[in-house]
C-alpha positions in Angstrom: 168.8 -12.0 -75.6 169.6 -15.7 -74.5 166.8 -18.1 -75.4 167.3 -20.0 -71.9 165.9 -16.8 -70.2 162.5 -18.1 -71.7 162.6 -21.6 -70.5 160.4 -23.1 -67.6 159.5 -26.5 -66.5 155.9 -27.8 -67.9 154.5 -31.0 -66.5 153.2 -33.1 -69.5 149.8 -33.4 -67.9 149.3 -29.7 -68.4 149.0 -29.9 -72.1 145.4 -30.0 -73.1 144.4 -32.9 -75.6 140.7 -31.7 -76.1 139.4 -28.2 -75.9 137.1 -27.2 -73.2 133.3 -27.7 -73.8 131.4 -25.4 -74.2 134.5 -23.3 -75.8 133.9 -20.2 -73.4 134.1 -22.3 -70.5 137.9 -22.5 -70.6 139.7 -20.7 -67.9 141.4 -17.2 -68.2 144.2 -15.8 -66.3 143.9 -12.1 -66.3 147.1 -9.7 -65.9 145.7 -6.1 -66.0 148.2 -3.5 -64.9 149.6 -5.1 -61.6 146.8 -7.1 -60.7 146.4 -10.9 -61.4 143.0 -12.8 -61.2 141.6 -16.1 -62.2 138.7 -15.9 -64.4 136.9 -17.7 -67.4 136.8 -16.6 -71.0 133.1 -16.0 -70.8 133.9 -13.1 -68.4 135.7 -11.4 -71.2 132.9 -8.7 -71.7 133.0 -7.4 -68.2 136.7 -7.4 -68.1 136.8 -5.0 -71.1 135.4 -1.5 -71.7 132.8 -0.3 -74.0 134.4 1.4 -76.9 137.1 -1.5 -77.0 137.7 -3.5 -80.1 138.3 -7.2 -80.0 140.3 -8.4 -83.2 140.1 -11.8 -84.7 142.0 -13.8 -87.3 139.6 -15.3 -89.9 142.1 -17.7 -91.5 140.7 -21.1 -92.1 142.8 -24.3 -91.5 143.2 -26.6 -94.6 144.2 -30.4 -94.6 147.6 -29.8 -95.0 149.2 -32.8 -93.6 150.0 -35.5 -96.3 151.5 -38.9 -96.3 152.9 -40.5 -99.4 155.4 -42.4 -101.2 158.5 -41.8 -103.3 159.2 -45.1 -104.7 159.2 -47.3 -101.7 160.3 -44.4 -99.3 157.4 -43.3 -97.1 157.3 -39.4 -97.2 155.3 -37.1 -94.8 154.9 -33.6 -95.8 153.1 -30.6 -94.0 152.3 -27.6 -96.1 154.0 -24.5 -94.9 153.2 -21.4 -97.3 151.8 -21.0 -100.6 154.1 -19.9 -103.2 152.0 -20.2 -106.3 148.8 -21.5 -107.9 150.0 -25.1 -107.6 153.3 -24.7 -105.4 153.6 -24.7 -101.8 156.5 -24.8 -99.5 156.5 -27.8 -97.2 158.2 -29.3 -94.3 159.1 -32.9 -95.2 159.6 -36.0 -93.0 162.3 -38.4 -94.4 163.3 -35.5 -96.8 166.9 -37.0 -97.3 165.2 -39.5 -99.4 163.8 -36.8 -101.9 165.7 -35.4 -104.8 165.0 -32.2 -106.9 162.4 -33.5 -109.5 161.3 -36.6 -107.7 157.5 -37.2 -107.9 156.0 -38.0 -104.4 152.6 -40.0 -104.7 150.2 -39.0 -101.9 147.5 -41.2 -102.8 144.0 -40.4 -104.2 145.1 -39.1 -107.5 147.5 -36.5 -105.9 151.0 -36.1 -106.9 153.6 -33.5 -106.5 157.1 -32.8 -107.7 160.0 -31.8 -105.3 161.7 -28.7 -106.0 164.5 -26.8 -104.5 165.2 -26.6 -100.7 164.9 -23.6 -98.8 166.9 -21.9 -96.2 164.6 -23.0 -93.6 164.9 -26.8 -94.7 161.5 -26.7 -96.4 160.9 -28.2 -100.0 159.1 -26.8 -102.8 156.2 -29.1 -103.8 154.5 -28.5 -107.2 151.2 -30.2 -107.5 150.4 -32.1 -110.8 147.2 -31.8 -112.8 144.6 -29.1 -113.3 142.4 -29.4 -110.4 142.7 -26.7 -107.6 145.1 -27.6 -104.9 142.2 -27.3 -102.2 140.3 -30.1 -103.9 143.4 -32.1 -103.9 144.0 -31.5 -100.5 140.3 -32.4 -99.4 141.1 -35.8 -101.0 144.6 -36.7 -99.8 145.1 -34.3 -96.7 144.5 -34.3 -92.8 144.2 -31.5 -90.5 147.8 -31.0 -89.0 147.4 -31.2 -85.2 150.2 -29.9 -83.5 152.9 -32.3 -82.7 152.4 -31.9 -78.9 148.8 -33.2 -79.3 149.5 -35.5 -82.3 152.3 -37.3 -80.6 150.1 -38.1 -77.5 146.8 -39.3 -79.4 145.6 -40.1 -82.9 143.7 -37.2 -84.6 140.1 -38.1 -85.3 137.0 -36.8 -86.8 136.3 -34.3 -83.9 139.6 -32.3 -84.6 138.1 -31.1 -88.0 135.7 -29.3 -86.2 137.6 -28.6 -82.8 140.6 -27.1 -84.8 138.7 -24.4 -86.6 137.4 -21.2 -85.0 134.0 -19.7 -85.5 135.5 -17.0 -87.7 137.3 -19.5 -90.1 136.4 -18.1 -93.6 139.6 -17.4 -95.6 141.4 -20.9 -96.5 145.2 -21.1 -96.3 146.3 -21.5 -92.6 148.2 -24.7 -91.5 147.8 -24.1 -87.9 144.7 -22.6 -86.1 144.9 -19.2 -84.6 144.1 -21.1 -81.3 143.3 -18.2 -78.9 140.0 -17.7 -81.2 139.0 -21.3 -80.5 137.4 -20.3 -77.3 134.9 -18.1 -78.8 131.2 -18.8 -79.1 128.2 -16.8 -80.6 127.0 -16.1 -77.1 130.3 -14.7 -76.3 130.1 -12.4 -79.1 126.6 -11.4 -78.2 128.0 -10.7 -74.6 130.7 -8.3 -76.2 128.2 -6.6 -78.4 126.0 -6.0 -75.4 128.6 -4.1 -73.8 129.2 -1.9 -77.0 132.7 -3.8 -77.4 133.2 -3.7 -81.3 134.7 -6.9 -83.1 136.9 -6.9 -86.6 138.5 -9.6 -88.4 141.6 -9.8 -90.4 143.6 -12.7 -92.2 146.9 -14.0 -91.3 147.5 -17.8 -92.8 149.4 -19.3 -90.0 152.3 -21.4 -91.2 154.0 -24.6 -90.0 156.9 -22.6 -89.0 155.0 -21.7 -85.5 155.6 -25.4 -84.4 159.6 -25.0 -85.0 161.6 -25.1 -82.1 164.3 -22.5 -81.7 167.7 -23.6 -82.6 169.9 -21.0 -81.5 171.2 -19.8 -78.1 170.6 -16.2 -78.8 167.3 -14.5 -80.1 169.6 -12.2 -82.5 170.3 -15.4 -84.4 166.8 -16.5 -85.1 165.3 -16.3 -88.5 161.5 -16.1 -88.1 159.2 -17.7 -90.7 157.1 -15.5 -93.0 153.5 -15.8 -93.0 151.0 -13.9 -95.5 148.4 -11.6 -94.0 145.8 -8.8 -95.0 143.9 -5.8 -93.4 141.8 -4.2 -95.8 141.1 -0.5 -95.9 137.7 -0.4 -94.0 138.9 -2.4 -91.1 142.3 -0.3 -90.8 139.9 2.7 -90.6 137.8 1.1 -88.0 140.6 0.2 -85.9 142.1 3.7 -86.1 138.8 5.1 -85.2 138.5 3.0 -82.1 141.9 4.3 -80.9 141.3 7.8 -81.7 138.1 7.7 -79.5 140.0 6.3 -76.5 139.3 2.5 -76.9 141.7 0.0 -77.0 142.7 -2.6 -79.5 142.7 -6.1 -78.1 144.1 -8.7 -80.4 142.8 -12.3 -80.1 145.9 -14.5 -80.7 149.5 -13.8 -81.4 148.7 -13.8 -85.2 146.4 -10.9 -85.0 148.8 -9.0 -82.9 151.6 -9.7 -85.1 149.9 -8.4 -88.4 148.6 -5.4 -86.4 152.1 -4.6 -85.4 153.4 -5.0 -89.0 150.6 -2.7 -90.4 151.1 0.0 -87.7 153.6 2.9 -88.2 155.7 4.7 -85.5 152.9 7.0 -84.7 150.6 4.0 -84.1 148.4 4.6 -87.2 147.3 1.2 -88.6 147.6 1.0 -92.6 146.0 -1.3 -95.0 148.2 -4.4 -95.4 148.7 -7.2 -97.6 151.8 -9.4 -98.1 154.2 -11.3 -96.0 155.3 -10.5 -92.3 158.1 -12.0 -90.5 158.0 -9.6 -87.5 159.8 -11.2 -84.5 158.8 -9.3 -81.3 161.0 -9.9 -78.2 161.6 -7.7 -74.8 162.5 -4.1 -75.6 160.2 -4.0 -78.5 157.6 -1.1 -78.4 154.3 -1.9 -79.3 152.4 0.4 -81.8 149.3 -0.9 -82.7 147.9 -3.1 -80.0 146.7 -2.4 -76.3 146.2 -6.0 -75.1 146.1 -9.6 -76.0 144.1 -12.5 -75.4 146.1 -15.7 -76.1 146.9 -19.3 -75.1 149.6 -20.4 -72.7 152.9 -21.0 -74.9 155.7 -23.4 -75.2 158.9 -22.8 -73.2 161.8 -21.1 -75.2 159.2 -20.3 -78.0 159.0 -17.2 -80.0 155.3 -16.8 -78.7 156.6 -16.8 -75.0 159.0 -14.1 -76.0 156.2 -12.0 -77.6 153.9 -12.0 -74.3 157.2 -11.4 -72.3 157.7 -8.2 -74.5 154.1 -7.1 -74.0 154.2 -7.8 -70.2 157.7 -8.3 -69.2 159.7 -11.5 -68.6 159.6 -11.5 -64.8 155.8 -11.0 -64.8 155.2 -13.7 -67.4 157.6 -16.3 -65.7 155.3 -15.6 -62.3 152.2 -15.8 -64.4 153.1 -19.2 -65.9 154.1 -20.5 -62.5 150.7 -19.6 -61.1 149.3 -21.2 -64.1 151.0 -24.5 -63.9 150.5 -24.6 -59.9 146.8 -24.0 -60.5 146.5 -26.6 -63.2 145.6 -24.3 -66.1 145.8 -26.2 -69.3 148.4 -25.3 -72.1 148.9 -25.0 -75.6 146.5 -25.1 -78.6 143.5 -26.6 -76.9 144.4 -25.3 -73.6 143.2 -22.1 -71.5 143.7 -18.4 -71.9 145.3 -15.4 -70.7 144.3 -11.8 -70.9 147.1 -9.7 -70.9 146.4 -5.9 -70.4 149.7 -4.0 -69.8 
């Protein structure tokens, strides 16, 4: 499909620079069947049914943004995907100044050697020393806010908390699963009171999620790979919910993509551990999920293509036009949509 079919005009003042306070006070556009209604995230329990299950991503954002020097050249690196105990793929600013074998000094006693370039333009960085890389990043790194936020204000101490979900346990993401930022303990209690189950899986979101599409047709796009895991007990719980007539509602496109990667043609969800590069566009037949709670996405992005595959492109174009007209807040710190086909 042509990428320009997924374009729309978004005023810059619709991009949220801070999250709603409290988190579940964010607005939520609900598309259920053929109906559309304006609500808030805190209304979610009444909009779902007893016996449904809400599935969250428990990945934790690491301080994956690094600034350093190669000689006198300033080098910026955003870690993307772990390749080994001390090696990470990274998208590097000023990469033309870095050759294979060059050592980049990120300060605070943290250095890394540059390795081979990937097909996606990333560099392999191998960190020096014996300390766990996680400790090195705590010393030298910063939380990598999305460019559409960091380009409009300076990241600060608030972001260290604001850009983590209440479920964040498994360190390894370089971007937050932002739909889950809306959840609070009170909202989780409200779901439990309605006999709506919850579960978690892990998908470490990579920096590739921020990359613009550089092709004119979706068939030419190469999706970035991310590592994920659904353990056997969680897969069994998901299958039991659907067998009993309940729905699986993914919170965030990361949760949805991993569930779909783990589901077979009959809709059975299997335990899963490994990379996924699933790319969902209109025409895809969903096998594992029955609904999605997600934020509002960028024009021409793979994520807008995903929600268009779930609900239909015309429906999503109309929904986004409604959201823009009614001053919904967009992107990582913005409002939500609940999509129930």
